[in-house]
VOMAR-254778 format. One record per residue: residue number from 1; residue in one letter; chain; y, z negated, x of N, C-alpha, C in turn. Coordinates in pm, 1 decimal, m for minus. Atoms other than C-alpha are relative to their C-alpha. Example, Ala and Ser with C-alpha at 12.3 -4.5 7.8 and 13.67 -1.06 7.14 Angstrom:
2
PT pos code unit      n.y      n.z      n.x     ca.y     ca.z     ca.x      c.y      c.z      c.x
PT   1    a    A   m119.0      0.0     89.0   m450.0   m780.0   1230.0    120.0      0.0     90.0
PT   2    s    A   m119.0      6.0    m82.0   m106.0   m714.0   1367.0    109.0    m73.0    m77.0
***
This chain:
79
PT pos code unit      n.y      n.z      n.x     ca.y     ca.z     ca.x      c.y      c.z      c.x
PT   1    x    A    112.3    m88.7    m23.5    141.2   7242.2  m2446.6   m118.0    m75.5     59.7
PT   2    x    A    106.7     77.0    m63.3    m56.9   6998.1  m2234.2    m73.7    m87.3   m102.0
PT   3    x    A     60.1     83.5    105.6   m115.3   6773.6  m2535.4    m96.4     81.9    m86.2
PT   4    x    A     84.4    m88.6     79.8   m255.5   7064.8  m2735.3   m125.7     40.3     76.7
PT   5    x    A    114.8    m35.3    m84.2   m482.0   7167.4  m2446.7    m99.3   m115.4      7.4
PT   6    x    A     87.7    117.7     m3.7   m619.1   6813.0  m2417.8    m72.8    m18.1   m132.4
PT   7    x    A     61.0     13.1    131.7   m684.6   6805.3  m2790.8   m110.6    103.8    m20.0
PT   8    x    A    100.1   m106.0     14.7   m870.6   7137.4  m2785.6   m122.0    m28.6     86.8
PT   9    x    A    112.1     34.5    m89.1  m1082.9   7032.1  m2486.0    m80.1   m115.6    m58.5
PT  10    x    A     69.2    113.9     60.6  m1164.5   6703.1  m2658.7    m85.1     40.4   m119.0
PT  11    x    A     75.3    m46.1    117.3  m1273.8   6877.6  m2978.1   m121.1     81.3     42.7
PT  12    x    A    112.9    m79.6    m50.4  m1491.0   7123.1  m2783.2   m109.6    m91.5     55.5
PT  13    x    A     98.0     94.7    m55.3  m1659.3   6834.8  m2599.7    m71.3    m74.1   m112.8
PT  14    x    A     63.8     66.9    113.6  m1722.3   6656.5  m2930.2    m99.8     91.6    m69.5
PT  15    x    A     92.5    m95.3     62.6  m1879.6   6969.9  m3075.3   m124.4     17.8     86.7
PT  16    x    A    115.2     m9.5    m90.0  m2102.5   6994.6  m2766.7    m91.3   m123.1    m11.0
PT  17    x    A     81.3    120.2     18.2  m2222.8   6641.9  m2846.5   m110.3     17.8   m103.1
PT  18    x    A    101.2    m22.4    103.8  m2416.4   6773.7  m3147.0   m127.7     58.7     59.0
PT  19    x    A    125.7    m48.5    m57.8  m2664.7   6991.6  m2953.6    m56.6    m93.2    107.5
PT  20    x    A     49.3     94.4   m100.7  m2683.8   6735.8  m2673.7    m74.6   m114.0    m67.8
PT  21    x    A     67.5    106.9     74.9  m2770.6   6461.6  m2925.1   m131.4     46.3    m59.0
PT  22    x    A    124.6    m54.2     55.2  m3030.4   6684.1  m3090.3   m105.8     16.0    108.8
PT  23    x    A     93.1    m15.4   m112.6  m3187.5   6764.3  m2753.2    m56.0   m135.0     43.1
PT  24    x    A     46.3    133.4    m40.1  m3202.2   6397.2  m2656.6    m92.3    m60.9   m104.6
PT  25    x    A     85.6     53.5    106.5  m3352.1   6309.4  m2994.5   m140.3     59.0      8.1
PT  26    x    A    131.3    m62.6    m12.8  m3633.6   6559.2  m2939.6    m75.3    m51.4    121.3
PT  27    x    A     63.6     41.4   m124.0  m3700.3   6436.5  m2587.0    m38.4   m147.9      2.2
PT  28    x    A     21.4    145.1     m6.5  m3700.3   6061.8  m2664.0    m45.5    m56.6   m133.9
PT  29    x    A     44.1     44.7    131.9  m3888.5   6022.1  m2991.5    m58.2   m141.1      2.1
PT  30    x    A     62.0    132.3     m3.6  m4077.3   5711.3  m2878.8    104.4   m111.1     11.4
PT  31    x    A   m103.8    102.6    m12.5  m3756.5   5523.1  m2788.7     81.1    m16.6   m128.0
PT  32    x    A    m81.5      6.6    120.9  m3595.0   5599.5  m3123.8    m44.0   m111.3    m93.0
PT  33    x    A     48.4    103.8     91.4  m3816.3   5364.9  m3322.9     29.7   m139.0     54.0
PT  34    x    A    m22.3    131.5    m59.9  m3783.2   5077.5  m3077.9    148.3    m35.1      9.9
PT  35    x    A   m140.1     27.4    m28.1  m3410.0   5114.7  m3022.9     96.7     23.6   m113.0
PT  36    x    A    m91.1    m30.6    110.6  m3270.4   5176.6  m3370.5    110.5   m103.8    m15.4
PT  37    x    A   m104.8    101.7     15.9  m3087.3   4844.0  m3387.1    102.4     11.1    112.4
PT  38    x    A    m92.6    m14.9   m112.6  m2938.1   4910.6  m3043.2     85.9    124.6    m16.8
PT  39    x    A    m78.6   m119.4     27.5  m2831.3   5262.0  m3144.2    111.3    m32.3    m99.1
PT  40    x    A   m101.2     37.6     99.2  m2650.8   5115.6  m3444.8    109.6    m84.7     63.0
PT  41    x    A    m98.5     83.7    m69.1  m2481.2   4855.7  m3223.1     89.6     85.2     89.8
PT  42    x    A    m78.2    m89.5    m85.1  m2371.4   5126.5  m2978.8    100.3     79.1    m83.5
PT  43    x    A    m90.5    m75.8     86.8  m2223.0   5328.5  m3265.1    115.8    m87.2    m47.4
PT  44    x    A   m105.7     90.7     46.1  m2030.6   5027.3  m3397.7    100.7    m26.8    111.8
PT  45    x    A    m89.1     27.1   m113.5  m1890.9   4945.4  m3052.5     82.1    123.9     34.8
PT  46    x    A    m71.3   m123.2    m33.4  m1800.1   5310.1  m2988.3    107.0     31.9   m103.6
PT  47    x    A   m101.0    m25.1    104.0  m1620.3   5344.2  m3323.1    116.8    m97.2     16.5
PT  48    x    A   m108.1     96.8    m23.4  m1424.9   5023.6  m3256.4     83.0     39.1    122.1
PT  49    x    A    m71.9    m45.4   m118.9  m1336.7   5151.9  m2908.8     85.9    121.6    m28.7
PT  50    x    A    m77.6   m118.7     35.9  m1223.9   5483.3  m3055.9    124.3    m38.6    m81.2
PT  51    x    A   m114.5     43.8     81.4  m1001.4   5308.7  m3310.6    105.3    m66.5     87.6
PT  52    x    A    m93.7     68.8    m89.5   m846.6   5086.7  m3043.0     75.6    100.4     87.0
PT  53    x    A    m64.9    m97.8    m86.5   m777.8   5384.0  m2816.9     83.0    101.0    m77.7
PT  54    x    A    m86.5    m81.9     84.7   m637.9   5586.4  m3107.1    134.3    m69.2    m17.8
PT  55    x    A   m123.8     77.5     15.5   m385.5   5309.8  m3164.6     75.6     m7.1    132.2
PT  56    x    A    m63.0     11.8   m131.2   m321.3   5273.7  m2789.5     50.1    134.3     52.6
PT  57    x    A    m44.1   m131.8    m43.8   m278.6   5649.1  m2748.0    m70.0     51.1    124.1
PT  58    x    A     76.4    m42.7   m116.4   m542.6   5689.3  m2476.6   m102.2    104.7    m43.3
PT  59    x    A     83.9   m108.9     50.1   m692.9   6030.2  m2554.9   m133.7      9.7     71.9
PT  60    x    A    123.6    m14.1    m77.0   m952.9   6030.1  m2276.6   m104.8    m98.1    m50.1
PT  61    x    A     96.0     99.6     49.6  m1117.6   5706.8  m2389.4    m32.6     21.6   m147.3
PT  62    x    A     25.0    m29.3    141.4  m1078.0   5803.3  m2755.6   m110.3    103.2    m13.4
PT  63    x    A    101.7   m104.3      9.2  m1276.8   6123.5  m2707.5   m130.4    m42.3     65.9
PT  64    x    A    122.2     52.5    m61.5  m1522.5   5945.2  m2478.5    m80.8    m84.5    m98.1
PT  65    x    A     68.5     82.5     99.4  m1603.8   5687.9  m2745.1    m50.7     83.4   m117.6
PT  66    x    A     46.0    m86.7    108.7  m1622.8   5957.5  m3013.0   m121.5     82.4     41.8
PT  67    x    A    115.6    m72.7    m50.9  m1864.0   6156.4  m2793.5   m124.1    m88.2     m3.0
PT  68    x    A    111.6     94.5      5.0  m2086.0   5849.9  m2759.9    m47.2    m18.1   m144.1
PT  69    x    A     34.6     15.4    141.1  m2073.7   5807.3  m3137.5    m77.4    120.4    m51.8
PT  70    x    A     65.9   m121.7     47.8  m2172.0   6169.8  m3203.0   m141.5     10.7     57.1
PT  71    x    A    131.8    m13.7    m63.4  m2459.6   6175.5  m2951.4    m96.8   m105.5    m52.7
PT  72    x    A     86.9    106.5     50.3  m2598.9   5840.1  m3064.9    m31.0     20.4   m147.3
PT  73    x    A     24.3    m26.8    143.4  m2556.4   5932.2  m3431.6   m100.6    111.0    m20.3
PT  74    x    A     99.7   m106.9     10.0  m2753.0   6252.4  m3377.9   m138.4    m53.1     32.6
PT  75    x    A    128.0     61.3    m34.5  m3026.2   6044.3  m3220.6    m56.2    m79.2   m117.3
PT  76    x    A     46.1     75.4    117.5  m3042.9   5819.9  m3527.2    m37.6     92.1   m114.2
PT  77    x    A     24.2    m93.5    110.0  m3034.4   6115.6  m3763.5   m136.6     67.7     13.5
PT  78    x    A    126.6    m69.7    m25.1  m3342.8   6273.5  m3604.4   m115.8    m99.3      7.3
PT  79    x    A    106.1    101.8      2.1  m3591.4   6002.4  m3706.6   m136.9     64.0      4.7
***
């Protein structure tokens, strides 16, 4: 039961990353152009971290890295 609860909380937090990323994209339009290469690097590092923690079985870090990926990806999407 605890495993299922952790999974549901993680999914809810990931879904919350979409409006948070959209909000940040609207608030930081000037940084988006200058930091696109850094946003892409952050996404690559976060995806690698998520894969490593998926293999290691560390759910907290897995969802943390996925949250970073979602928020940063929303920032790149809102050019």
